[in-house]
N, C-alpha and C positions, 0 to 999 in steps of 0.2 A: 516718483510719487509712491507713497506707501500704500500697500493693498488694504490695510485696515488701521484702526486707531493704535493698536498695540505695537505696530511697526513704525509708527509715524514720529516725527519730531515733536509733535504736540504731546504725545505720551511721555517722551524723554524729558520734556521741558515743563512738566507740571510743577507748580510753585506752591510754597506754603504761605501761611497767613502773614508771616513776617516779610516775606519777599514781595507779596503784592501790596502790602501796606507801607513799604519802604518809601521814605521821603528823601529826595536827594539834598545834599548840602546846599546847592544853589537855590532850591526852593525854600529851604529853611531860612536862608539869609534874607529873603524878602518878606519874612514873617508868615509864610504859609504853614499851615498845620496839616496833619493827616486828615482831619475832618474836612478842611477846605478842599484837599485833593479829592476826597471821596465825593463831595458835592459837585465839584467841577466835572468829574468823570461821569457822574449820573446825568448832569445837564447836557454834556456833549454827546452822551449816548442818545438822549432824546433828540438832540440836534441832528444826528445821523439819521434817525428814524424820520424826522420831519423832511429832510432833504430827499430821502429814499422814496417817500410818498409822492413827492413832487416830480421826481424823475421816473417814477413807476418801475421799480426793480423788485425782484422776488424777495421773499422773506429770508432766504438763505444768503443772499448778498448782504442784507442788513446785518444778519448775525455774524457773518465773516468780517465785515467792516468793524463791528464793535469789538470783536475778539482781537483784531489787529490793533485798534486804538488802545485797548487796555494793556495789551502786551508791550506796546511801545513805551508806555509810561512806567513800566517796571524797570526800564533801562535808561530812559531819558527824562529830563526835567521839563517842567512847564516853562521855565526860563529859557531853555534852549530851543524847545519846539512849541510854538504857539498852538494850543489845542483848537483854536478857531480855524486854523488852516489844516492841522493834522486830521481833524474829524472828517471834513469833506474829501480830503486826499485818501483817507482810508476807504471811504465809500467808492471813490474812483478806482483804487487799486483792487478792491474786492470785486467790483463789477467785472473787471478783466479776468481775475482769477476764477470767477464763477461763470465765465463765458456769457455775460449779460452786459456788455460794455456800455458805459454811459460817457458821452462826450464831456470833456473838461469844460468846454465853454457853456454847456447846459448847466453844469454844477455852479459855475460862476454866476450865471443868470439868476438862479434861485438863491444863491448865497446872498446876493445883494438885495433880495426882496423878502428875506425872512427877518423877523425880529427876535430870533432865538439867541443872537449874539449882539453885543454892543455895536452901534453903527460904525464906530471908528475901526472895528475889526472886519468891516465888509469891503475893504479896499484891495483885496487880493485879486490877481488876474491869472489867466491860464498858465503863463510861465512859472508862477509861484507854485501852482499845483504840480506841474511837471517836475520842478526842482525838488519839491518836498517828496514826491513819489520815489525818487532815487534815494533820498535819505531814509525813508521808511523801509525800503527794501533792505538796506544795510542794517537798520535797527532790528529788523525781523530775521536777519541772517538768511534772507531769501527763501524762508520756509513759509509758503503761502497756503498750503492745504490745511483746512480746518474741519474737524469732525464735530458735528453738533448733536445735541440730545434728541432731536425730533424723530429721526428714524428709529432709534432705540425705544422711544416713548410709544410709538404706534405698535411696535412688535410686542412690547411688554404688556400693554393694555389688552392686546388680543390674547396673549398667553394667559392673562389673569381673568379673561372673560368679562371685562368691564369697559368695553369700548364706548359705552355711553358717557364715560368721563373724559373723552378725548378733548372736548372744548375747554373744560376747566384746567386740565393738566397742561394743555398746550399754552394757555394763557399764563400759567405759572412759569413755564419755561421761558416764555417771552420776557416776563418781568425779571427773571434772574439774569438776563443780559444787562441789567442795570447794576449788577454786582460783578465781583471778580471771580465768581465760582467757576466760570468756564475755564479759567486759567489754573484752577486748583484741583479739579476732580475729573475723572473720566466721564464722558458724555452719558453713558448708561447709568452711572451712579446718580447723576443729576436728575435723569428721568425717573429713576426709582424714588428719589427723595420727593419729587413732585407728586408721584402717585401716592406715596406715604402720607403726605400732607393733605392731599385732596380726599383720600379715603377717610381720614379723620373727620374732615368737615362734612363730607357726604354720608358719614356713618356707614361706610362700606367695610365689611369684615375681610381684610386682606392679610390677617396675621398668619394664617396657615400657608398662604401663597408665598409670603416673604420667607417663612421658615423653610419651605421647599427649595427656594432659590439659594439658600445658604450664603447670602451676602453678608458683609460686615455691617451689622446694624449700628455699630458705633459710628461708622463713617456716615451712614444715612442720617443719624441723629445730629451729627455735627453740621451737615448741610442744612438740616431742618432748622437748627438754631440760627443759621445765617439767614434763612428765608424769613423767619419771624422777626429778626432784628431789622431786616430791610423794610418789611411792612409796617413795623412799629415806628421806625425812625426816619426812613428815607423815601418811602413810596410817594409822598407828597411834600415837596420842598417849598417852604414859604419864600416869598420874594425877598424878604430881609436876609435870610440865610444865604440864598443864591447870590444876591447882590454883594454881600460882604465877602464872599469867596471870590467872585469874579473880579472885584476891585483889586485883589492882590496880584492878579496877573500883570506882568510887565507891559508897559505901554510900548507899542511898536512904532518906530519912526519910519 
């Protein structure tokens, strides 16, 4: 286990926009587009959150599960790995990695009672989760430790003397787990970008503080662009957009 982010596999495996947006040939063959893939990943992120609320796990478990899910699909196709099974299995695996274990049979119980996925996708059983867990471990190269922006966020807000902005910036970080930013940037840079955006909306003057930090503002602004793109185009998905994307997933027999 790495002592910090800079020594971790997560740091060594940061991806660029092209890598996170890559669509496998198998998915292209069934008519799926990059837009479809983005929508499906957002929906499955919400599915993980829904299941997590029902089985009552900590926010850190949810964040880790989402990071696993998004990393898996930079390597595997939706054709090969059904996201309706991968999503709950990522939550199961994350609960163990974060020492807050959820029983697989409890996940199956709630999977069959949620309407977040098509009814025909709710036929999986405990052996399916256990089998997929092994496949996910291989897809993740057995690197399970994830560093999140939350700790950095609290420390940075305290350093800037704006702890009253904890709630809004924390919510921003939560929303960004519906994007691939966690795979692309160090956690502290994501935290800084959320502070940058929140400061603008709250009319907080943090310019001098950012200058003292001497961070790469070009990177901060790139993250900010992704934040605005998410809120403008993906924060609320219409049922039509979602249904059209989900229909392209292969039918399981």
